[in-house]
C-alpha positions as CSV (number, residue, x, y, z in Angstrom):
1,M,-6.7,18.7,-14.5
2,L,-3.0,19.5,-15.6
3,N,-0.3,16.6,-15.7
4,E,3.3,17.4,-16.4
5,L,5.3,14.9,-17.9
6,S,9.0,14.7,-17.4
7,N,11.7,11.9,-18.1
8,N,14.5,13.9,-16.4
9,E,13.7,14.6,-12.7
10,T,16.6,15.6,-11.0
11,D,15.6,15.2,-7.4
12,L,14.4,11.3,-8.0
13,N,17.0,8.9,-9.3
14,V,14.3,6.6,-10.9
15,D,13.6,5.3,-14.5
16,G,10.1,6.0,-15.5
17,V,7.7,9.0,-16.4
18,M,7.0,11.7,-13.6
19,F,3.6,13.4,-13.6
20,T,1.6,15.8,-11.5
21,L,-1.8,14.3,-10.2
22,A,-4.4,17.1,-9.3
23,E,-6.8,16.1,-6.8
24,G,-9.3,18.6,-5.3
25,F,-6.9,21.6,-4.6
26,S,-3.8,19.7,-4.0
27,R,-1.3,18.5,-6.4
28,R,1.1,15.5,-5.9
29,K,4.0,14.4,-7.9
30,C,3.8,10.8,-9.1
31,I,6.1,8.5,-11.0
32,V,5.1,5.4,-13.0
33,L,8.2,3.3,-13.3
34,K,9.3,1.9,-16.8
35,Q,8.6,-1.7,-15.8
36,A,4.9,-1.0,-15.0
37,L,4.9,0.9,-18.2
38,Y,6.0,-2.0,-20.1
39,L,3.7,-4.5,-18.5
40,L,0.8,-2.2,-19.6
41,S,1.9,-2.0,-23.4
42,E,4.0,-4.9,-24.2
43,D,3.6,-3.9,-28.0
44,A,4.9,-0.5,-27.6
45,D,8.3,0.9,-28.5
46,P,10.2,0.6,-25.2
47,Q,12.2,3.6,-25.9
48,D,9.0,6.0,-25.7
49,L,7.8,6.0,-22.1
50,D,5.9,9.0,-22.8
51,A,3.9,7.4,-25.7
52,I,3.1,4.4,-23.3
53,Y,2.0,6.7,-20.2
54,R,0.0,8.8,-22.8
55,R,-1.9,5.7,-24.0
56,H,-2.6,4.4,-20.4
57,E,-3.0,7.8,-18.7
58,Y,-6.4,6.9,-17.4
59,K,-5.7,3.8,-15.9
60,I,-2.6,4.9,-14.3
61,Q,-4.2,8.0,-12.6
62,Q,-7.0,5.7,-11.4
63,V,-4.2,3.8,-9.7
64,A,-2.4,6.8,-8.4
65,R,-5.9,8.2,-6.9
66,R,-6.5,4.8,-5.2
67,M,-2.7,4.9,-4.0
68,L,-2.9,8.4,-2.9
69,H,-4.7,8.2,0.4
70,S,-2.4,5.5,1.6
71,S,0.9,6.9,1.2
72,M,2.9,9.8,2.9
73,A,2.1,13.3,1.6
74,D,5.7,14.6,1.4
75,K,7.2,11.9,-0.9
76,P,6.4,11.5,-4.5
77,L,3.9,8.6,-5.1
78,V,5.7,5.5,-6.9
79,I,3.5,3.3,-9.1
80,G,5.4,0.0,-10.0
81,P,4.2,-3.1,-11.9
82,W,2.8,-4.5,-8.7
83,A,-0.1,-2.0,-9.2
84,F,-1.1,-3.4,-12.7
85,R,-0.6,-7.2,-12.4
86,A,-4.1,-8.3,-11.8
87,Q,-5.3,-6.1,-14.6
88,A,-2.8,-7.4,-17.0
89,A,-3.5,-11.2,-16.5
């Protein structure tokens, strides 16, 4: 599975980490918002979003896969803090 990370995505005006999720033979752009990353890792440096993503990559991708089937295919999948609230409590 290949995941590409980018903080500077020109076609989206959101703050977070963009990655590509490979599911079967398809690839889907996803973004995990910085608020969700902060919720997952309160002790990390808030300036290093990529490091927070890498530390919690497996959990983030599990959430993305669950959300994948319930979203529109032509838009990037957005993962916000609401996706992790029950896990963080």
